[in-house]
C-alpha positions as CSV (number, residue, x, y, z in Angstrom):
1,M,-30.5,-6.5,138.9
2,V,-29.7,-9.4,138.0
3,S,-28.5,-11.8,140.5
4,Y,-25.8,-14.5,139.4
5,A,-25.3,-17.9,141.0
6,I,-21.5,-17.5,141.4
7,A,-19.4,-14.6,141.6
8,A,-19.7,-12.6,138.3
9,P,-15.9,-12.4,136.7
10,A,-14.7,-8.8,137.0
11,Q,-14.5,-6.7,134.2
12,A,-11.1,-6.5,132.6
13,H,-9.7,-2.6,132.1
14,L,-7.1,-0.8,131.2
15,D,-5.7,2.6,132.2
16,I,-6.0,6.0,130.2
17,V,-2.9,8.1,130.5
18,G,-3.9,11.3,132.5
19,S,-7.4,10.3,133.3
20,D,-9.4,8.6,136.2
21,E,-11.5,6.6,134.1
22,K,-10.7,3.1,132.6
23,F,-10.9,1.2,129.7
24,P,-13.1,-2.0,129.7
25,V,-11.5,-4.4,127.4
26,R,-14.4,-6.7,125.4
27,R,-12.2,-8.7,123.2
28,I,-8.3,-8.9,122.5
29,Y,-7.9,-9.7,118.4
30,C,-4.6,-10.3,117.9
31,I,-2.5,-10.1,114.0
32,G,0.3,-12.7,113.5
33,K,2.6,-12.4,110.7
34,N,2.6,-8.7,110.0
35,Y,6.4,-7.5,110.0
36,V,8.3,-9.3,107.2
37,A,12.0,-9.8,109.8
38,H,9.3,-11.8,112.0
39,I,8.0,-14.3,109.2
40,R,11.4,-15.0,108.3
41,E,12.7,-15.3,111.8
42,M,9.7,-17.8,112.3
43,N,10.6,-19.7,108.8
44,Q,7.2,-19.0,107.6
45,D,5.9,-17.9,104.2
46,E,5.9,-13.9,104.0
47,R,3.5,-13.8,100.9
48,D,1.0,-15.5,103.1
49,P,-2.0,-12.9,105.1
50,P,-1.2,-12.1,108.7
51,V,-2.8,-15.0,110.4
52,I,-6.1,-13.7,113.0
53,F,-6.6,-15.1,116.3
54,M,-7.7,-14.3,119.9
55,K,-6.7,-13.7,123.4
56,P,-9.5,-14.3,126.3
57,A,-10.0,-10.5,128.1
58,D,-9.3,-11.8,131.4
59,A,-5.7,-12.2,129.9
60,I,-5.3,-9.0,130.5
61,V,-2.0,-7.7,132.9
62,K,-2.4,-3.9,133.6
63,N,0.3,-1.9,133.0
64,G,2.5,-4.4,133.4
65,G,4.1,-5.5,136.5
66,E,5.1,-9.2,137.8
67,I,3.9,-12.3,135.7
68,P,4.6,-15.8,136.7
69,Y,6.2,-18.4,134.4
70,P,3.0,-20.2,133.1
71,V,2.6,-23.8,133.7
72,F,2.7,-25.5,130.5
73,T,5.9,-24.7,128.5
74,S,9.7,-24.7,128.9
75,N,9.7,-21.8,126.1
76,F,8.6,-18.8,126.9
77,H,8.8,-16.1,124.1
78,Y,7.7,-12.0,124.4
79,E,6.2,-10.5,121.4
80,C,6.2,-6.8,122.0
81,E,3.4,-4.7,120.1
82,L,1.3,-1.7,119.4
83,I,-2.0,-1.7,120.7
84,V,-5.0,-0.2,119.1
85,A,-8.3,0.7,121.5
86,L,-11.5,1.1,119.4
87,K,-14.4,3.7,120.9
88,S,-16.8,2.3,117.9
89,G,-17.3,-0.6,114.8
90,G,-19.4,-2.4,113.1
91,Y,-19.4,-4.4,110.1
92,N,-17.4,-4.1,107.1
93,I,-15.7,-0.7,108.1
94,A,-14.0,1.2,104.7
95,E,-10.0,1.6,105.5
96,G,-10.7,5.3,105.0
97,D,-13.2,5.6,107.8
98,A,-10.8,2.8,110.0
99,S,-8.9,6.0,112.3
100,S,-12.4,7.5,113.1
101,H,-12.9,4.3,115.5
102,I,-9.6,4.2,117.2
103,F,-9.6,5.2,120.8
104,G,-6.3,5.3,121.6
105,Y,-2.7,3.9,121.6
106,A,-0.7,1.5,124.3
107,V,2.4,-0.9,124.1
108,G,1.4,-4.5,124.9
109,L,3.1,-8.6,125.0
110,D,1.7,-11.2,123.6
111,M,3.2,-13.6,125.4
112,T,3.7,-17.1,123.8
113,R,4.6,-20.9,124.8
114,R,6.4,-20.9,121.9
115,D,7.4,-24.7,122.6
116,H,3.7,-25.7,121.4
117,Q,3.5,-23.4,118.6
118,A,5.2,-25.1,115.8
119,A,3.1,-28.2,116.8
120,A,-0.3,-26.4,116.2
121,L,1.2,-25.0,113.2
122,A,2.2,-28.0,111.5
123,K,-1.1,-30.0,112.5
124,G,-3.4,-27.2,111.7
125,L,-4.4,-27.0,115.3
126,P,-5.7,-23.8,116.9
127,W,-3.9,-21.8,118.5
128,E,-5.4,-21.5,122.2
129,V,-2.7,-23.2,123.8
130,T,0.1,-21.2,122.4
131,K,-1.3,-17.9,123.0
132,S,-4.2,-17.6,125.0
133,F,-3.0,-18.4,128.3
134,D,-3.4,-16.8,131.5
135,L,-2.0,-13.8,132.2
136,S,-0.6,-13.6,128.6
137,A,-1.5,-10.2,127.6
138,P,0.1,-7.3,129.8
139,V,-1.0,-4.2,128.4
140,G,0.6,-0.3,129.6
141,P,-2.1,2.7,129.7
142,I,-3.8,4.1,126.7
143,T,-2.6,7.2,125.3
144,R,-6.0,8.7,123.4
145,V,-5.2,9.2,119.5
146,E,-6.2,13.0,120.5
147,D,-3.1,13.1,122.7
148,S,-0.9,10.9,120.1
149,G,-2.6,11.4,116.7
150,V,-3.0,8.7,114.2
151,L,0.1,7.1,114.5
152,E,1.7,5.4,111.0
153,N,5.1,5.4,112.5
154,G,7.3,5.1,115.7
155,H,9.7,2.6,116.8
156,V,8.7,-0.1,118.8
157,R,11.2,-1.3,121.1
158,L,11.9,-4.2,124.1
159,K,15.1,-4.2,126.3
160,V,15.1,-7.5,128.1
161,N,17.3,-6.8,131.5
162,G,18.6,-3.6,129.6
163,D,19.6,-5.5,126.3
164,V,17.8,-4.2,122.9
165,R,16.0,-7.7,121.5
166,Q,13.5,-5.6,119.5
167,D,13.4,-2.7,117.9
168,A,11.5,-1.9,114.9
169,D,8.9,0.8,113.1
170,I,5.4,0.5,113.3
171,S,5.4,1.9,109.0
172,L,7.3,-1.7,108.7
173,M,4.0,-3.9,109.4
174,I,3.1,-5.1,106.4
175,W,-0.5,-4.8,107.2
176,K,-1.2,-1.1,108.4
177,I,-3.4,-0.5,111.2
178,D,-6.7,1.0,109.0
179,E,-6.5,-2.1,106.7
180,I,-6.0,-4.4,110.0
181,I,-9.5,-3.0,111.0
182,A,-11.3,-3.2,107.5
183,K,-10.0,-6.9,107.3
184,L,-11.0,-7.7,111.2
185,S,-14.5,-6.2,110.4
186,E,-14.9,-8.3,107.3
187,Q,-15.0,-11.0,110.0
188,H,-16.1,-10.2,113.2
189,R,-18.8,-7.3,114.2
190,L,-15.9,-4.9,116.2
191,M,-17.0,-3.1,118.9
192,P,-16.5,-0.4,121.8
193,G,-13.9,-1.9,124.2
194,D,-12.3,-4.6,121.7
195,I,-8.5,-3.8,121.1
196,I,-6.0,-5.0,118.6
197,M,-2.4,-6.2,119.0
198,T,-0.9,-5.2,115.7
199,G,1.8,-7.8,115.4
200,T,5.3,-8.4,116.4
201,P,8.7,-7.6,115.0
202,A,11.6,-9.6,114.9
203,G,14.2,-10.3,117.9
204,V,11.8,-12.7,119.7
205,G,13.0,-15.4,122.0
206,A,12.5,-16.5,125.7
207,V,12.3,-15.0,129.4
208,V,12.7,-17.0,132.5
209,T,12.4,-16.2,135.9
210,G,13.9,-12.7,137.2
211,D,13.6,-11.4,133.8
212,V,12.6,-7.9,132.9
213,M,11.4,-6.8,129.9
214,D,10.8,-2.7,129.0
215,C,8.7,-2.3,126.5
216,S,7.8,1.0,124.6
217,V,6.0,3.0,121.3
218,D,7.1,6.2,120.4
219,G,5.7,8.7,122.2
220,L,3.1,6.4,124.5
221,A,3.5,5.2,127.8
222,P,5.7,2.4,128.6
223,M,5.5,-0.5,130.1
224,Q,7.7,-3.1,132.5
225,V,7.0,-6.6,133.1
226,R,9.0,-8.9,135.7
227,V,8.6,-12.6,134.9
228,G,8.0,-14.5,138.6
229,G,7.9,-18.3,139.7
230,V,6.1,-20.5,138.1
231,A,2.4,-19.8,138.3
232,A,1.0,-22.2,141.3
């Protein structure tokens, strides 16, 4: 048994619908620029391929709940997304084999410090400051693929204080889920426990302390997140 010099970090995990078992999270891969309408609202080139970036596993906020308004921003944005959880992986996965590696699906939020994203993009800087901060990845319970079927369509929606802000269909993704898995595996060895945030539709916007976000994808467990006070 390993003896650590300091307390070991807790294993990030997600709940599984209808089970007491937990899904351990290894890595969080994120896909940017994957819906044409969102690319247009961000004034980006829709001909470019989606951007691949990562969040740390300890950014997970299981099942939503309350998240603090983060430090170092005055423009805190939501991005509601379909999450894909993997049960297996490898390098250079063929598109035709990609769905066999899926454990299940969930709904999640790629919370973003939008005021720092423009500078990062303009200067070619890394995205950690805008995407990879504490508690920036609320994710709902995972529905096993055996229960949901392989998802190719279904509405992804986000409401803020009851008002619909995002409403699109996952069939409108530029890169489909099989393509995302295949492309990621060209650059990274995908592994059990990896989750993928597949990109957000148009309608992103800012939230402030007290706002309540309701996130859903057809056929999956919904998630509600409330924005609390400024992080201490």
